[in-house]
N, C-alpha and C positions, 0 to 999 in steps of 0.2 A: 476305534481305528488306531493302529500302532502309530506312535509319535513320529516315526521316521518316514511315514508315507504322506503324500500330498492329500489334503482334505478334499472331499467332494462337497463343494459349497451348495450343490443343489439338494443335498440330503440333510435332514435334521440330525443333531447329535454328532459330535466329532470325536469324543474320547481324546486322549492326549492333550495337547496344548489348547488353551482357549482360543476361539476364533472371533475375530473382530472385523466387521465390515465398516468401511469409511466411505461416506458420500462426499465426493469432491476432491480433486487432486490439486487444489490450491496449496499455498504454503502451509496453512493450518492443517489441512488434511494429510499431506505428505509427512508433516512433522508428527502428527498423531500416529501414523503408520510406522514411522521410523522408530519412535520411542517404544511403541508397543512391541515391535519386532525385537528390539534390543532387550526388552524385559521378558522375552520368552513366549510371546503370543504369536499366533498366525493372523495375518491381516490381508485384506484385499480391498483395493480402492476402486470405486466406480466413478468415472468422469464422463460427462456428456460431451465435452469438447475433444479435439484431437491432440491437444497439447496440455502439459501440466502448467500450473502456476496461477490459474484464474486470471485476475487482473495483472498479476506479475508476469507479463507476456510481451511478445513482439511478433511482428509479421514481416513478410518480405514483399518487395515490389521492384522489379527490374534491377535486381542485384543489390538494392538497398535493404537494410534492416531497420525497421521503425520500432524503436524501443519505447514501450508504452508507460512503464510504471515508475521505476526507481529514479528519484531525484537526489536523495542521499539515503544511506543505509546505516542505521545505528548498529555499532558492534564491529566495525571494520578494523579497530585497533585491538591488540592483544591485552589481556590483563583485566577483563571485566566479564560479568555474567552474560551480557549480550553476545560478546564474541565467543564465549564458550558454547552457547546454543548453536551458533552458526558452524563452529568447528565440529560439534557433535552431529550436525545434519550434513556435513560435507559441503556446505554452501560456498565456501571460499577456497576449496581445494585447488591448488595450482594456479591461483589467480593473483594478479597484481591489483593494487587499489589506487585509484586516482583521487587525490585530495586537492582542494582549491583553497586559496588563502582568503577568499571572500565567500559570503553566503549568497548574496544576491546584489544586484544593482537596480536602482529605480531611477527612471528618466522621465521627466515631465514633457508636456507638449512643446515647450520651448527648447528642449534639448539639454536642460540643466539636470545634473545627475547627482545622486548620493550612492556611495558604495559601502556596503555593510561588511567590512573586514571582520574576520573572526578574532584577530588580535585586538584586544581592547585598547592598547596604547595607540596603535595605528588608527583604529576607528575613532578614538577621541580626538586625535590631531586633525583627522580629515573632517569630522563634523564641526569642530570649532572653527576651522578655516571657512567652511560653508556658512556658518551662522554664529558668530561670537556672541550675539545677543541671547542665544539659547544655551549658554554655558552650563547653567544649573541642571536642566534635565539631561543634557549630554553627559555631564560628569556623573550624574546619578545612575544612568543606564550603564555606562562603562565600569563604574565602581561595582555594580552588581554583577556584571559579566565577569570581572576579575574574581569575585567571590565564588561564582559557579565553576571557575576553572579548577578550584581545589576540591570539587565534590565529584565522587564516582558513585553514582546511584543507578544501578541497572538490575532491579530485583526480578529477574526473569527465570530463575531456576526452579523455584518451588512455590506453589500456591499458598496463600496465607495460612489456611487451616493445617497444613502439613509441615510448616516450618519447624525445625528443631529449635531448642532453646539457644543453641549456638548461633543458628541463622538469625533468630530474632534479636539476639544481643548484638550481632554484627550490624544488622540493619539500624538498630537504635544508635549505635556509635556513629553512624553516618548521618542519621536524620536529626538527632537531638541538637548537635552544635549548630546546625543550619536551619533549625525549625523556624525561627523568626524570619529568616530570609525566604524560605519556602512559603510560609503563611502570607507574608506581605506581597510577594510577587504573584502568588496565586490569587490573591484577593483584588489585585489592581488590574482592571481591564486595559488592554493595549489601547483601545480607543480613548479612554480617559487620560492615559499617559501621553499619547500622541498629541492630544489637544493642548498640552502644556507648551508646545513649541510655538514660537512666534513665526518662524519661517514656514510658509505654506507648503513648500516641498517636503520638509521634514515631517510636517503633520500628516501628509499623505504617505510618505515613503515608509515610515515606521510601521504603518498598517500592512505593508506589503513585503516585509522581510521574508515571509514564507511565500514569495512569488505573487500570490493574490491574497486578499484580505479574508481570512477564514471567519471573521466576524464573531465576536464573543470570546475569543481567546484572551487569557490574561498574559501578563508579562512573562511568567515562568517558562512556558515552553520555548519562547524565543531565546531566552538566555541559556536554557539547558541545551538546545540544539546547536547554538553558536559555540558554546563551550565544548561540546562534543566534537564539532568540526575543527576547532582549534587543536584538539588533541588527536586529530586524524581518526576519530572514532565515528565519523559520519561521512565516509568517503563513498566512492562509486566503484563497485567491483567489476573487474574485467568480464565482458560478456553481458553485462547489464541484467535486465529483468528476466528474460527467458534463460539467460545463462545461469542465473541463480536458481531458477526453477529446475532446469535440467540437472544441475549438480545435486540438488536435493533428491530429485527422481533417481539419479544414479546411485546415490547413497541408500535410498529406500530399497531399490531392487537388489542391490548387493547384499542387503541384510535378509533377503528372502521374500520381500513383499512383492505383491502383484498389482499392477494397475490395468484396468480394462477401460479403454477409451471408446468413444461413441456409445456410451452406455448410460442413458438417462434414467435415473431412478424415478419411478412414477409414484410409489408410495412405500412407506415403512410398514412392514407386517407386524401386527400386534396381536398377541393372544393373552388373555387374562391380565391385561395392563402390563405386559412385558413385551419389549421389542425383540423379535425373533429372527428378523431378516428384512430383505427388501424385494420389491417387485419392479422390474424394469419396464420401460414403455412397450417393449416387444412381448411382455407377458411372462418372461422367464423369472423364476424366483430363486433367491439365494439366501441361505440360512447361516446364522452365526449366534454366538453366545452374547454378543454385545454389538450394538450399532452406534456409530458416531456420525453425526451430520456436521460436516464442515463446509456447508454451502449457505446460501442466502437464508437468513433467519426467518423471514416471513414465509418463504416457500416451505421451509422445514415444518414450521408450527401449524400453518393453516392450509398447506397443500399436502405435504407428505404424511402429516398426521391428522388432517381434517379438523384442526382446531380443538381436539378433544382433551389436550393436556396443557392447561394454562393455570395461572395463579395471579395474585395481585401484581407481582413485578412484571410478569409477561403481559398482562392486560394493560398495565400503564404504559409499557414500552410500545406495544404494537397497536393498541386501540386508541390511546390518548396522544402519545408523542410522535408516532411514526410519520403522520402527515402534518405535524406542527412545523412551521418555518424555523429553520435553524437546528433541528434535532439531528438531521443527517448531514454529513459532509457533502458539499455540492457535487453534482456531476460536472464533467468537463467536455469541451470540444477540443479535439487534438487535430492539428494540421501539420503533417510531416512534409517537409520540402527537401527533395533531392536536388543538389546543385552541382554543376560542373565546376571543378576547380576548388580552391581553398576558401576558407572563411576569413573575414577581416581579422587581423592580428591584434588590433587594439581593443576589441570589444570583450566584455566579460563573458564567461561561459553561460551565465544566466542573467537576463535583464527583464525587468517588468517595465513596460512602456505605458505610462498613463495617457489615456486617450481623451480627446475633446468630445463634447456631446455629439458632434456630427459624426466623428469616427466611430464612436461606440454604437451609434444607431445603425451602422452598417453591418455589425456583427449579429447574426441571427441568434435570438434567444439569450443574449448576453445578460449576465446578472450584475456585472461590474464594468466600470469604464477603464479597462486595462487589458493588455495583451502580454503574455509572457513569451519571450523568445530565448530558447536554449540552443546553444551550439553543440549538438549532441556528438559530433565527431571529435570533440575535445574530451569527452567523457571516457571513451574506450575505443580501441582499434576495432575494425571490422564492421562498422555500421554502414560504410559506404564503399563502393568499388574504388579501386585505386584511382587517384586523381580527382575524386569527387567528395562531397560533404553532405551532411544531414543537419537540418535545422528542425526543431520541434517547437511549434507555436501552440499555446493553450489559453483557454479562458473558461471561467466558471459559467455554466449555462443551465437553463431551465429544462429539466427533463421532460415535463409535460408538453413543452413547445415541440420537441422533436418526436415524442411519442405520438402526439395527435397528427402531426404531418405524415409520419410513416404509416399510421393506421388508416388515414382518410384520403390522402392525396400523395401517392408515391412519387408522381412526377414533380410536385412542388417540393417534396422532401429532397430529391436529388438537385433540384434547382437551388435550394438553400445551401446544400453542400458546395455547389459551384460558387455560390456567393461568398462563402467562407474562403474558398481557394482564391478567388479573385481579390478579395481584400488582403489576404496574406501576401499574395504576389506583388500587389501594388505597394503595400506597406514596406516590404523588404527592398523594393526598388527605390523607394524614397530614402530609406535608411542607408542602403548600400547601392548607389547608382551603378547601373550596368548588370545588376543581379538578375533582373527579369529575363534577359535573353539567355542566361546561363541555367535557368531552372529546367530540370529534367522532368520532374513529376511532382505533383502535389496530391497527397492522400489524406482524406478526411475521415475521422472516426467521431461520430456523434454520441451523445448519451444513450441514444437508442441502440447503437452498436454495442456499447458496454452491456446493456441489459440483455441483448440477444445472445451474446457469447458467454456471459458469466451468470446471468440470472439475478444479479444484484438489484435490490429494490431501488426504483427510480434512477438506476444507472450510477448509484453512488459507489465510488471506488473504496472509500475508507469507512463505510457504514456509519455507526453512531459518531457524532461529533464529540470529541473530547471537550471537557469543561462545559458541557451543556447539561440540561436536566437529565439526559439519558446516562450521563457518565457514572454517577453513583449507583444507579440501578444495574447497569451492565457490570460494574465491579462486584455487586452482590451476587450476580449470576455465577461468578467465578468463586468468590470467597464464601458466600452463604449457601447457595444452592448446589455448589460443586459441579456446575455445568450440566445439571440435570433438570428435567421438567417435572412439575408436580404430578404425582400419581402414576408415573411411568418408570418402570425399572428396565434395566438392560439397555439403557440409552443415554448418550451424552451429546453435547454440542461443543464444537470447537470453531476456531476462526474469529474473524473480526466482529461478528455479531454478538459475541460474548466477551471478547478481549479488546474491543475498540480498534481504531485504525493503526496503521503502521505495520510493516512486515515483521519486525521483531516481536511485536505483540501477538501477531497471528501465529508465529512459530512457537512462542511460549505457551499459547493455549494448547498446542498439541502435546507439549511436555506435561502440562498440568493434567490434561485429560488422561494421559497414560499413567500418571502418578495416582490419580484418584482411582483409576481402574485397577491398578496393582493393589491398592489398599483394600478394595472391595473383594478381589479374587484371592487375596492372601499371597500375592507374588512379591518378590523383591524388585523394586524399581532399579533398573540398571541402565547406565548410559556411558558411552565413551566416545572420545573424539575420533573422527575419521582419520585414517592413515593415508588417504589419497594425496599423492604428490605430483601426479602427471601434469605437466603444464597444460593450462586450459587453452583451447583454440576454437575458432568459430565453427569448425566442423562438428563440435559437440552439440550445437544447437539443433542438429537434425534438419528434417524437412520443415520449412516454415510455410504455413498457408497464406493465402491472400484473403483478408477478411471480407472485403467487398470487391465487387467486380468493377466499380467505377473509380476512376482517378482522373485528375486533370493534368494534361500534358501541355507543354509549350505555352502558347498564348492563352489568354482567358477565353473560355468558351469552347476550347478544343475537347 
């Protein structure tokens, strides 16, 4: 086929430029497509949902926009590799960035609070005022935070096997002077460090710097992300989660890529141990020179490929670790609250409220005794109609609890959603008297909702948990296996199931997949920053669906 003609994806053999099919229009999938297009390939993405982004999404209800994903985004400040990736993908085109001077606030049952300022000097003064007796661990934490302020380490441009001597040398210049700091803070669990505090609030609060306790994380990621936030490199982009996804979608299609929505891939077509295309649920087949799966890892390996291509690393991840407690980042329950009027001016943009045993028992499927309350209207304009506000309440929750309810007793499933709505309504009323009568709508998304719309195993948003037993194995999928499966050619994986959690990691896997593919095909990998400068506006979100038909209005039980 001549190179200047559009390929017929329903026919084998393309001639001209290599054809690549990508499964999933999440950030990893669209990143893969964008970099492949920039490097001279033709790509087509098949997405089962009606929107791009996967978990990086939002939906509407009565004029409100309920933003589901981003809490902070690594790479919002210029001058680092993470920012370069976002600029190449057009993710930040025309957007302002909201930065906060604190990472999170933690408040206990009595109303006593600790605020985790990103500035180590301010944080140290605040913590010492709260608990002078804990001066030693307070000063140790803030001293390490100051050290992290001087480190710029965002290795997201090139996968390890393809790094040039110059790139390796630059990485070593960053890592070697801070090696002892990295080693020590990566080896010290936050739980162990937090137990050094005498003050009971500080012992609990440090575990919840990341809103809820991820359990098993060492000190390093807390220091790294707070330092990034201090440098305004962990801000919130205008338009939020779906705004980010839409901007990447716009960049991808402007490069000549094509996304087909409402197109669920049923299986990957394989001939002589080579992926040659995909078959959709409606039976239609599409062919390509290479297939990249950027969707759920378990679905890819054991569903789309029938479990035929595995090896020691895949077997350990998916047969031994997948169901092990702590291997996956927990699923969440999200309660979005639309409120008439403004939000309290004195409250932090994000607060973790530590709950009593009695309160925690009222939250269906809760894994921890806490509730995160984020004032989302402060993150970006356009999330609420004029004169109104949005609050987002979340907690870690047991996926099996919601899965079993939805599968066996749909009426009880909705009853438990109402129970969450009632709890959130009464909780906000106690926190901000008079709020109850101003509530417009409460909308609940359970872990079963996440599973239904994204396919993510157990409703996990971030896939494998960093710093778990799965971490090193997933890293080897990228660095050792080059994002391929044993015995299968013409196929790659991208997204969070090979790159672990976090949007920048998902985006980087798309860049890596394209680089590996260019090496295989003998193409020159090419990437350049988007030139888009048009101011971003809410109209770019397009039509937003309503994910569930149920929502709670006005008083409890309505």
